[in-house]
C-alpha positions in Angstrom: 65.1 106.2 86.5 64.9 107.3 90.1 67.8 107.2 92.5 65.6 106.8 95.5 66.7 103.3 96.1 67.5 102.5 99.8 70.5 100.6 100.7 69.7 97.7 103.1 71.0 98.4 106.6 73.2 95.2 106.5 75.1 96.7 103.6 75.8 100.1 105.2 79.3 100.3 106.7 79.5 102.1 110.0 81.6 105.3 110.1 85.2 104.8 111.0 86.0 106.8 114.1 88.9 107.5 116.4 88.8 105.5 119.7 86.7 107.1 122.4 89.6 107.7 124.8 91.7 109.4 122.2 88.7 111.4 121.0 88.2 112.7 124.6 91.9 113.7 124.8 91.6 115.6 121.4 88.5 117.4 122.5 90.1 118.5 125.8 93.4 119.4 124.2 91.5 121.8 121.9 89.7 123.6 124.7 86.7 121.4 125.5 83.3 120.7 123.9 82.2 124.3 123.3 85.5 125.6 122.1 86.0 122.8 119.6 82.4 123.2 118.4 83.2 126.9 117.7 86.5 126.0 115.9 84.7 123.5 113.7 81.6 125.5 113.1 79.3 122.8 114.4 77.1 122.3 117.5 78.4 121.5 120.9 76.1 118.5 120.9 77.9 117.1 117.9 81.2 117.4 119.7 79.7 115.9 122.8 78.7 112.9 120.7 82.3 112.5 119.6 83.2 112.0 123.2 80.7 109.1 123.4 81.3 107.5 120.0 84.6 108.7 118.7 85.6 111.5 116.3 84.5 110.6 112.7 87.3 109.9 110.3 86.8 113.1 108.2 86.9 115.3 111.2 89.9 113.4 112.7 91.9 113.9 109.5 91.0 117.6 109.5 91.9 118.1 113.1 95.2 116.1 112.7 96.3 118.4 109.9 95.0 121.7 111.4 96.4 121.1 114.9 99.4 118.9 114.2 101.6 120.5 116.8 99.5 119.3 119.7 101.0 116.3 121.5 97.8 114.2 121.3 97.9 114.6 117.5 101.3 112.8 117.5 100.0 109.6 119.1 100.1 106.5 117.0 96.3 106.2 117.0 95.9 109.6 115.4 98.9 109.4 113.1 98.0 106.0 111.7 94.3 106.7 111.4 
């Protein structure tokens, strides 16, 4: 059997993301787009996308743990995510 079956788009759940405004605050608190991209080992365009669409859940959880002392990481939206 092949596992090449496609899941219909209506069954795919969108990624859970932090709200855009909080995402922008997180990016700026960590030094901006380029600095955060270097910290995460990803491209600046990916981080720039976070500022438009919100930080994906997996990255938000990582950043919350890694940079827990930053004030923005102590907001309710980040803590309860």
